Each structure stands twice: as structure tokens, then as C-alpha cells.
C-alpha positions in Angstrom: 82.7 85.2 -47.9 82.7 87.2 -44.7 79.0 87.0 -43.7 79.3 89.5 -40.9 80.5 92.2 -43.2 78.0 91.2 -45.8 75.1 91.6 -43.3 76.4 94.9 -42.0 76.4 96.3 -45.5 73.0 94.8 -46.3 71.4 96.3 -43.2 72.2 99.7 -44.4 70.6 99.0 -47.8 67.7 96.7 -47.1 64.7 97.0 -44.9 64.0 94.6 -42.2 61.4 92.7 -44.3 63.9 92.2 -47.1 66.3 90.7 -44.6 63.7 88.1 -43.6 63.1 87.2 -47.2 66.9 86.7 -47.8 67.3 84.5 -44.8 64.3 82.3 -45.9 65.9 81.9 -49.4 69.2 81.1 -48.0 67.6 78.5 -45.7 65.9 76.8 -48.6 69.1 76.7 -50.5 70.9 75.0 -47.6 68.1 72.4 -47.2 68.3 71.7 -50.9 72.0 71.1 -50.7 71.6 68.7 -47.7 68.8 66.9 -49.4 70.9 66.3 -52.6 73.7 65.0 -50.4 71.4 62.5 -48.6 70.0 61.2 -51.9 73.5 60.6 -53.2 74.5 58.8 -50.0 71.6 56.4 -50.2 69.7 57.8 -47.1 66.0 57.1 -47.2 64.0 59.8 -48.7 61.2 61.5 -46.7 58.0 59.5 -47.5 55.4 61.3 -49.6 51.7 61.2 -48.9 50.0 58.8 -51.3 47.4 60.4 -53.6 45.7 57.0 -54.4 42.3 56.4 -52.7 41.8 53.3 -50.5 39.1 51.0 -52.0 36.3 50.4 -49.4 36.0 46.8 -48.2 33.2 44.9 -49.9 30.3 44.3 -47.5 29.4 40.5 -47.6 25.7 39.8 -48.1 23.9 39.1 -44.8 21.1 37.1 -46.3 21.1 35.0 -49.5 17.7 34.5 -51.1 17.4 31.5 -53.4 14.4 31.4 -55.7 14.2 27.7 -56.6 14.4 26.2 -60.1 14.5 28.6 -63.1 15.2 28.5 -66.8 14.8 25.1 -68.4 13.9 23.6 -65.0 10.4 24.7 -64.1 10.0 22.8 -60.9 6.5 21.6 -60.0 3.6 22.7 -62.2 -0.1 23.0 -62.5 -1.5 23.8 -66.0 0.3 26.9 -67.2 1.7 27.8 -63.7 5.1 26.7 -62.9 6.9 26.7 -59.5 9.9 28.6 -60.9 7.7 31.6 -61.6 5.7 31.6 -58.3 8.8 31.4 -56.1 10.6 34.1 -58.1 7.6 36.5 -57.6 7.8 35.9 -53.8 11.5 36.3 -53.8 11.4 39.6 -55.5 8.9 40.8 -52.9 11.4 39.7 -50.2 14.1 41.6 -52.0 12.1 44.8 -51.9 11.5 44.5 -48.2 15.2 43.7 -47.4 16.3 46.8 -49.4 13.8 49.0 -47.6 15.0 47.8 -44.2 18.7 48.2 -45.2 19.5 44.4 -44.7 22.4 43.3 -46.8 21.3 40.5 -49.2 22.2 38.6 -52.3 19.7 37.2 -54.8 20.7 33.9 -56.4 18.5 34.8 -59.4 16.2 37.7 -60.3 14.9 36.4 -63.6 14.0 33.2 -65.3 17.6 31.9 -65.2 18.8 28.3 -64.5 21.2 28.0 -61.7 22.5 24.6 -60.6 22.3 23.4 -57.1 26.1 23.2 -56.9 26.3 26.9 -58.0 23.7 28.1 -55.6 25.7 26.7 -52.7 29.0 27.8 -54.2 27.8 31.4 -54.7 26.4 31.6 -51.2 29.6 30.3 -49.7 32.0 32.4 -51.8 30.0 35.5 -51.0 30.2 34.7 -47.3 26.4 34.9 -46.7 25.3 34.7 -43.1 21.8 33.1 -43.7 20.5 31.2 -46.6 16.8 31.1 -47.4 15.5 29.0 -50.3 12.0 29.5 -51.6 10.0 26.6 -53.1 6.5 25.2 -53.7 5.5 21.7 -52.8 3.6 19.2 -55.0 2.1 15.7 -54.5 0.0 13.3 -56.5 -2.8 13.6 -54.0 -4.2 17.1 -54.6 -5.8 17.1 -51.1 -2.3 17.7 -49.6 -1.7 21.3 -48.8 0.0 23.6 -46.5 3.3 25.5 -45.8 6.4 24.1 -44.1 10.0 25.0 -43.2 12.7 22.4 -43.9 16.0 22.4 -42.1 19.2 20.3 -41.9 19.0 18.4 -38.6 22.8 18.2 -38.6 23.0 22.0 -38.3 23.6 23.2 -34.7 20.9 26.0 -35.2 18.8 24.4 -37.9 15.8 23.3 -35.8 15.8 26.6 -33.8 15.8 28.9 -36.7 13.2 26.7 -38.6 10.9 27.2 -35.6 11.3 30.9 -35.7 10.5 31.1 -39.5 7.6 28.6 -39.3 6.0 30.6 -36.4 5.8 33.6 -38.8 4.1 31.5 -41.5 1.9 29.3 -39.4 -1.2 31.6 -39.7 -0.7 33.0 -43.1 -3.9 31.2 -44.5 -2.5 27.9 -45.5 -2.4 24.7 -43.4 0.5 24.7 -41.0 2.7 21.7 -41.7 5.2 22.7 -39.1 9.0 22.2 -39.5 10.6 19.2 -41.2 14.1 17.8 -41.0 15.6 17.3 -44.5 19.2 16.2 -44.2 19.6 15.2 -47.9 18.6 18.6 -49.5 21.6 19.8 -51.4 21.4 23.5 -50.5 20.9 22.7 -46.8 23.8 20.4 -46.7 26.4 22.3 -48.7 25.9 25.9 -47.5 28.4 27.0 -44.9 25.9 29.0 -43.0 22.5 28.5 -41.3 20.0 27.6 -44.1 16.3 27.0 -44.5 14.1 25.8 -47.3 10.5 27.1 -47.3 7.8 25.1 -49.1 5.2 27.8 -49.7 2.1 25.7 -50.3 1.3 22.8 -52.7 1.1 23.9 -56.3 -0.9 20.7 -56.8 -3.7 21.9 -54.4 -6.4 24.2 -55.8 -6.7 26.4 -52.8 -3.0 26.7 -52.2 -2.4 27.5 -55.9 -5.0 30.3 -55.8 -3.2 31.8 -52.8 0.3 31.5 -54.0 -0.4 33.2 -57.3 -2.3 36.1 -55.6 -0.2 39.4 -55.4 -1.5 40.3 -52.0 -0.7 36.9 -50.6 2.8 37.0 -52.1 3.4 40.4 -50.4 2.1 39.1 -47.1 4.2 36.0 -47.3 7.3 38.1 -48.1 6.6 40.2 -45.1 6.4 37.2 -42.8 9.6 35.7 -44.2 11.5 39.0 -43.7 10.1 39.2 -40.2 11.5 35.7 -39.6 14.8 36.7 -41.2 15.1 39.7 -38.8 14.5 37.6 -35.7 16.9 35.0 -36.8 19.6 37.5 -37.6 19.0 39.2 -34.2 18.9 36.0 -32.0 21.2 33.6 -33.9 23.4 35.4 -36.3 24.4 38.7 -34.9 23.9 37.9 -31.2 27.0 38.5 -29.0 29.3 35.5 -29.1 27.8 34.0 -32.3 30.3 32.7 -34.8 30.5 34.5 -38.2 29.7 31.3 -40.1 28.5 27.8 -39.6 30.4 25.0 -41.3 28.1 22.5 -42.9 28.6 18.9 -41.9 29.8 16.4 -44.4 27.1 15.0 -46.5 26.1 11.3 -46.5 
């Protein structure tokens, strides 16, 4: 076809706008022909935008809260009161405060469920927690023994330091201050791959301590102090510049 003659004739019959439309349609046809040739020759096709959405990365829990015992394992007891229930009440108060402050956390249990020591450490490690806090009550045959303490793994590089931070928050809570205590053989302190503490919130075998630990106001106050300790530990030892993301636990004895 002689395109020059074709366009001369068309100019006489079509308006300027119609010419533009015709040129566009012709261009589209040429592109389609070229595209068909490229596909047949094996040339790579132009990549298409993906319509699938990217799943957000899961945020690992910053703090793991471990309410001791549970289920068929009541822990220490005094009459109708069991350690598993007292520490769960305190742990749930801690959970509320962590949620309010926007601190990422994971609860090992939130009801009367049994979780083995092995599973407690395994869950914390698999979820890549940054700080592990286990809540317990103490007990002794001598009912005169009382007080609150923070246990730590002496083989942990930061164990003693973070224990001192936590105990400083609990030292004047209304119970005898029993200070910090190295406990290298406690399973959850040895087998968690992160800084870990175990808090003994009073003696359930002591009448005065028992009255406090079962009081709602004391439980809230205790939770507030523990969360305050958590915040300071996170700031100074976990999230401080140059701090490693995790802390490998040493081999057990």
C-alpha cells in the first residue's frame, strides 16, 4: 500500500483529530505484531506487577513471661491456696501493663495449664524472646522464713547485673528483701538462650507473705515493679547500642 497517497486522501476526508486516532490504532497494531514475534522467538516477556500482598514479618516477643507450675502441678501450697494460682494472677497483671506500654511479650501460660520445664525453655527459644522472666513463690518447712528474691544464672554474662536491677525494684515492696541469689541449676535459667530471671515472690508458707501475695492491690503493685525492672533491663542491657540480639546459654552441668 502507498501510505503517502493513502494519507493524502485521508486528509481530505478526516479531521485532524481522526488522524490522531488512526495513528494511535496503527501504533498499537504494530506493537502487537512485534510482541507476538518476540514471544514466538523465546524473548523474555515484560515482567508484570504482582498482585499478591507481601506478608508482614512476625515480630518476635521482646519479653517472655513464665507463670510457674500449672495444671496438675500446683507448686507450693498453703491450705487451699496454690502457688500456680498466685503466680498466674501476678503474671496476668504483668501482661496488662506490658500491653498498655506497647512492649512485645509472650505468655507461657494464661490459664491453669501444665507446661513442662523443657517446653517453657523451648517455646521461649523458638519464639526468639529477648528476656525471660519466670514468676514463682517460695516455701520452706520453717514458716518464719519470708521475703522476696531474684534468682539468676551465675554463668550468664548479664545474669547478676539484671538480677540487681530487678531486685532493686522489689526490695521495698513490703516483704523482706532477700536480695539476689545465684541458681545455676534451675532449668529455665540454664536452657533459655536469652537473659533470664526467676522471681520468688514471697514464701507461701509464711502467714504474712501469704496474705500479701493473695491481695489484689499487692499483686498489681508487684506487677508494676516487675514491669519497671523489665523496662530498665531492656533499655540498659537488651536494646542498648552494641548489645547482641541474644545470649547463648552455657552448657548445663
